[in-house]
C-alpha positions as CSV (number, residue, x, y, z in Angstrom):
1,M,-3.6,1.9,-27.8
2,S,-5.5,-1.4,-28.6
3,D,-2.4,-2.6,-30.4
4,I,-0.2,-2.0,-27.3
5,V,-2.7,-3.9,-25.1
6,A,-2.8,-6.8,-27.5
7,N,1.0,-6.9,-27.6
8,I,1.2,-6.8,-23.8
9,Q,-1.2,-9.8,-23.6
10,K,0.9,-11.7,-26.2
11,L,4.1,-10.9,-24.4
12,K,2.6,-11.9,-21.1
13,K,1.8,-15.4,-22.3
14,E,5.3,-15.7,-23.9
15,R,7.0,-14.7,-20.7
16,N,4.6,-16.6,-18.4
17,A,4.1,-13.3,-16.6
18,V,1.6,-11.9,-14.2
19,I,0.7,-8.2,-14.1
20,L,0.1,-6.6,-10.8
21,V,-1.5,-3.1,-10.7
22,H,-2.0,-0.9,-7.7
23,N,-5.3,0.9,-7.2
24,Y,-3.7,4.3,-7.7
25,Q,-2.4,3.6,-11.3
26,L,-3.9,5.1,-14.4
27,P,-7.2,3.5,-15.5
28,E,-5.8,2.1,-18.7
29,V,-3.0,0.4,-16.7
30,Q,-5.5,-1.0,-14.2
31,D,-7.5,-2.5,-17.1
32,I,-4.6,-4.8,-18.2
33,A,-4.1,-6.2,-14.7
34,D,-4.3,-9.8,-13.7
35,F,-4.6,-8.5,-10.1
36,T,-5.5,-5.0,-8.8
37,G,-5.3,-4.1,-5.2
38,D,-3.0,-2.7,-2.5
39,S,0.7,-3.4,-2.4
40,L,1.1,-6.3,0.0
41,G,-2.0,-8.1,-1.1
42,L,-0.7,-8.0,-4.7
43,S,2.6,-9.4,-3.7
44,I,1.0,-12.2,-1.8
45,E,-1.3,-13.0,-4.8
46,A,1.7,-13.1,-7.2
47,S,3.6,-15.5,-4.8
48,K,0.8,-18.0,-5.2
49,T,1.0,-18.1,-9.0
50,N,3.2,-20.2,-11.2
51,A,4.4,-17.2,-13.1
52,D,8.0,-16.8,-14.0
53,V,7.8,-13.0,-14.3
54,I,6.0,-10.4,-12.1
55,V,5.4,-7.0,-13.6
56,F,4.5,-4.6,-10.8
57,C,2.8,-1.4,-11.9
58,G,3.3,0.6,-8.7
59,V,6.2,2.2,-6.9
60,H,9.6,0.8,-6.0
61,F,9.0,-0.5,-2.5
62,M,6.0,-2.5,-3.8
63,A,8.1,-4.3,-6.4
64,E,10.8,-4.9,-3.8
65,T,8.1,-6.5,-1.6
66,A,7.1,-8.8,-4.5
67,K,10.7,-9.8,-4.9
68,I,11.0,-10.6,-1.2
69,L,8.0,-12.9,-1.3
70,S,8.9,-14.4,-4.7
71,P,12.7,-14.4,-4.8
72,Q,12.8,-17.1,-7.4
73,K,10.7,-15.0,-9.9
74,T,11.9,-12.2,-12.1
75,V,10.3,-9.0,-10.8
76,L,10.0,-6.0,-13.2
77,I,9.0,-2.4,-12.5
78,P,8.0,-0.7,-15.8
79,E,9.1,2.7,-14.4
80,P,12.2,2.3,-12.3
81,N,12.0,6.0,-11.2
82,A,8.6,5.6,-9.6
83,G,9.5,6.0,-6.0
84,C,7.6,6.6,-2.8
85,P,8.5,9.9,-0.9
86,M,7.2,8.4,2.4
87,A,9.3,5.3,2.1
88,D,12.3,7.6,1.4
89,M,11.7,9.4,4.6
90,I,13.3,6.6,6.6
91,T,16.6,5.1,5.7
92,R,18.3,2.0,7.2
93,E,20.9,4.3,8.8
94,Q,18.3,6.4,10.4
95,L,16.5,3.4,11.8
96,L,19.7,1.9,13.2
97,Q,20.3,5.2,15.0
98,L,16.8,5.2,16.4
99,K,17.2,1.6,17.6
100,K,20.5,2.6,19.2
101,E,18.6,5.3,21.1
102,H,15.9,2.8,22.2
103,P,17.9,-0.4,22.6
104,K,15.0,-2.4,24.2
105,A,12.4,-1.3,21.7
106,K,10.7,-3.5,19.1
107,V,10.2,-2.2,15.6
108,I,7.2,-2.3,13.4
109,C,7.3,-0.9,9.9
110,Y,4.5,0.0,7.5
111,V,4.8,-2.0,4.3
112,N,5.6,1.4,2.6
113,T,9.3,1.0,3.4
114,S,12.4,-0.1,1.5
115,A,13.7,-3.7,1.7
116,E,16.7,-2.4,3.6
117,V,14.5,-0.9,6.3
118,K,12.3,-3.9,6.5
119,A,15.4,-6.0,7.2
120,E,15.9,-4.1,10.5
121,C,12.4,-4.6,11.7
122,D,10.5,-7.1,13.9
123,Y,7.1,-6.8,12.4
124,C,5.5,-5.3,9.2
125,C,2.0,-4.0,9.0
126,T,-0.5,-2.7,6.5
127,S,-2.9,0.2,6.7
128,A,-5.6,-2.4,7.2
129,N,-4.1,-4.2,10.2
130,A,-1.9,-1.6,12.0
131,I,-4.3,-1.3,14.9
132,E,-4.5,-5.1,15.3
133,M,-0.8,-5.5,15.1
134,L,-0.1,-2.9,17.8
135,E,-2.8,-4.2,20.1
136,N,-1.9,-7.9,19.9
137,A,1.6,-8.5,18.5
138,F,3.3,-6.8,21.4
139,D,3.3,-7.0,25.2
140,E,1.7,-4.2,27.2
141,D,5.0,-2.9,28.5
142,D,6.9,-3.1,25.1
143,E,8.4,0.1,23.8
144,I,7.5,0.2,20.1
145,L,9.1,2.1,17.3
146,F,6.7,2.7,14.4
147,V,8.1,3.8,11.0
148,P,7.7,5.7,8.8
149,D,4.1,7.2,8.7
150,K,3.3,9.4,11.6
151,Y,-0.4,9.6,10.6
152,L,-1.0,5.9,10.4
153,A,1.1,5.4,13.6
154,S,-0.9,8.1,15.5
155,Y,-4.2,6.7,14.3
156,A,-3.3,3.1,15.3
157,A,-1.8,4.2,18.6
158,S,-4.9,6.2,19.5
159,K,-6.9,3.0,19.3
160,T,-4.6,1.1,21.6
161,N,-2.8,1.6,24.9
162,R,0.7,0.9,23.5
163,N,3.8,2.9,24.1
164,V,4.6,4.0,20.5
165,I,7.5,6.1,19.4
166,I,6.5,7.6,16.1
167,W,8.8,8.5,13.2
168,Q,7.8,11.7,11.4
169,G,7.3,10.5,7.9
170,Y,4.1,11.1,5.8
171,C,2.6,10.8,2.4
172,P,2.7,14.1,0.5
173,T,-0.4,13.0,-1.5
174,H,-2.6,12.3,1.5
175,V,-1.7,15.5,3.3
176,R,-3.1,17.5,0.5
177,I,-6.6,16.3,1.6
178,L,-7.8,19.0,4.0
179,P,-10.9,18.8,6.3
180,E,-12.5,21.8,4.6
181,Y,-12.5,20.0,1.3
182,I,-14.5,17.2,2.8
183,Q,-16.8,19.5,4.7
184,E,-17.6,21.4,1.5
185,L,-18.4,18.2,-0.3
186,R,-20.6,17.1,2.5
187,K,-22.7,20.2,2.1
188,L,-23.1,19.4,-1.6
189,H,-23.7,15.7,-1.0
190,P,-25.3,15.4,2.5
191,E,-26.3,11.7,2.0
192,S,-22.7,10.7,1.2
193,K,-20.5,8.6,3.4
194,V,-16.9,9.8,4.0
195,M,-14.2,7.1,3.8
196,V,-10.6,8.2,4.2
197,H,-7.2,6.4,4.2
198,P,-5.3,6.3,7.5
199,E,-2.4,8.1,5.8
200,C,-4.5,11.2,6.0
201,S,-3.9,13.8,8.7
202,G,-5.6,13.6,12.1
203,P,-8.2,16.3,11.5
204,V,-9.3,14.5,8.3
205,I,-9.5,11.2,10.1
206,Q,-11.6,12.8,12.8
207,I,-14.4,13.8,10.5
208,A,-14.6,10.6,8.5
209,D,-17.3,8.0,8.7
210,Q,-14.8,5.2,8.0
211,V,-11.0,5.0,8.1
212,L,-10.0,2.3,5.6
213,S,-7.2,0.9,3.5
214,T,-7.9,0.8,-0.3
215,S,-9.1,-2.8,-0.1
216,G,-11.2,-1.8,2.9
217,M,-12.8,1.0,0.8
218,L,-13.7,-1.5,-1.9
219,R,-15.3,-3.8,0.6
220,Y,-17.1,-1.1,2.4
221,A,-18.5,0.6,-0.7
222,K,-19.8,-2.8,-1.9
223,E,-21.5,-3.7,1.4
224,S,-22.8,-0.3,2.3
225,S,-26.4,0.7,1.5
226,A,-25.2,4.3,0.8
227,K,-25.3,5.4,-2.8
228,E,-22.8,8.3,-2.6
229,F,-19.2,8.3,-1.1
230,I,-16.5,10.9,-0.6
231,V,-13.2,9.2,-1.1
232,G,-10.2,10.5,0.9
233,T,-7.3,9.0,-0.8
234,E,-5.4,9.2,-4.1
235,V,-7.8,10.3,-6.8
236,E,-7.4,7.2,-9.0
237,M,-9.1,5.1,-6.3
238,V,-12.4,6.4,-7.7
239,Y,-11.9,4.3,-10.8
240,P,-11.9,0.8,-9.3
241,L,-14.6,1.9,-6.8
242,S,-16.9,3.0,-9.7
243,K,-16.0,0.0,-11.8
244,E,-17.1,-2.4,-9.0
245,N,-20.1,-0.3,-8.0
246,P,-21.7,1.1,-11.2
247,D,-24.9,2.0,-9.4
248,K,-23.0,4.3,-6.8
249,I,-21.3,7.7,-7.1
250,F,-17.8,8.4,-5.8
251,Y,-16.4,11.9,-5.2
252,P,-12.6,12.4,-4.7
253,A,-12.0,14.5,-1.6
254,T,-9.9,16.7,-3.7
255,D,-8.4,16.6,-7.2
256,L,-5.1,17.7,-5.6
257,A,-4.5,14.2,-4.1
258,V,-2.5,12.9,-7.1
259,C,0.6,10.8,-6.6
260,P,2.9,11.8,-9.5
261,N,5.0,8.6,-9.1
262,M,2.0,6.4,-9.6
263,K,1.3,8.2,-12.9
264,K,4.7,7.5,-14.3
265,T,3.8,3.9,-15.4
266,T,2.2,3.8,-18.9
267,L,1.1,1.0,-21.2
268,E,4.1,1.7,-23.4
269,K,6.5,1.2,-20.4
270,V,4.7,-2.0,-19.5
271,E,5.2,-3.3,-23.1
272,I,8.9,-2.3,-23.2
273,S,9.6,-3.9,-19.8
274,L,7.9,-7.2,-20.8
275,K,9.4,-7.3,-24.3
276,N,13.0,-6.6,-23.1
277,I,12.8,-7.9,-19.5
278,V,14.2,-4.6,-18.3
279,H,14.1,-2.7,-15.0
280,E,14.4,-5.9,-12.9
281,I,14.4,-5.7,-9.1
282,I,17.7,-7.1,-7.8
283,L,18.1,-7.5,-4.0
284,P,21.0,-9.2,-2.1
285,Q,20.0,-12.6,-0.8
286,E,20.7,-11.5,2.8
287,I,18.3,-8.5,2.5
288,I,15.6,-10.7,1.0
289,E,15.9,-13.2,3.9
290,R,16.0,-10.5,6.6
291,A,13.3,-8.4,5.1
292,K,11.0,-11.4,4.8
293,K,11.0,-12.0,8.6
294,P,8.9,-9.0,9.6
295,I,6.4,-9.9,6.8
296,D,6.4,-13.5,7.9
297,N,5.9,-12.5,11.5
298,M,2.9,-10.4,10.5
299,I,1.4,-13.2,8.4
300,K,2.1,-15.8,11.2
301,F,0.4,-13.4,13.7
302,K,-2.7,-13.1,11.5
303,K,-3.0,-16.9,11.1
304,N,-2.6,-17.4,14.8
305,A,-5.3,-14.8,15.5
306,Q,-7.7,-16.4,13.0
307,A,-7.1,-19.8,14.6
308,T,-7.7,-18.4,18.1
309,K,-11.1,-16.9,16.9
310,K,-12.1,-20.3,15.6
């Protein structure tokens, strides 16, 4: 294994590459990363580098997002069959039909969508800023289409007074986390804090102490005085949490919350992808330009909001 890691590091220099690794990847893959984190944050970080090649260890829509933000760079996905079931639950054709049914509506898409779907949207959002986007990026009387995650949409809508039409997509991994699993762990670890991802179901969100994105979980765990945490998201999230907080203990809400697509990427596949420059993400220029607009609108909104606060 050490030989593969050494060769990856060698190839990375030769190719002038940057390796992005999502928090749900296998620990040994996380350990070779230049950047670890959540999907949009990783793509933004890569766009700021002078790398010629981006290797995205994640799922397909994440690598597409990296290509949208860095169209001049070569973007590789080591495992091309690593898809996202939630992203696949809304197609461009389905969204166009929905827009036809609601011709005056504005569309916000979760970053967990394909480039083709993003190209038909007005705004993008992340699990960290969905509430803020709904609350402030739209007028009070706007009709808003939110795709594809019904749980993130429902949670964000419950915190606002917006008129939101919710698509019925969901993450199969997060719905495996049940309230009874968390309640049982709470009995075993009564001092622990429960933090869950907003892709979890409503009943799970209701019993959580904190509802957070993966980056939010890392921040909260670091800043909290608590020493034990129950983690309601994909099981591998426990690895970066433990790595950054060696004095604290993290319990996965359930060992069933495994994303099989995230586990398809291996060190061997990263090595092959870098060595042969294979499994490149190719998107039509028109899709890149149109899909970038909702992301730009989100970033512009965040910058304006920060400037207003100052």
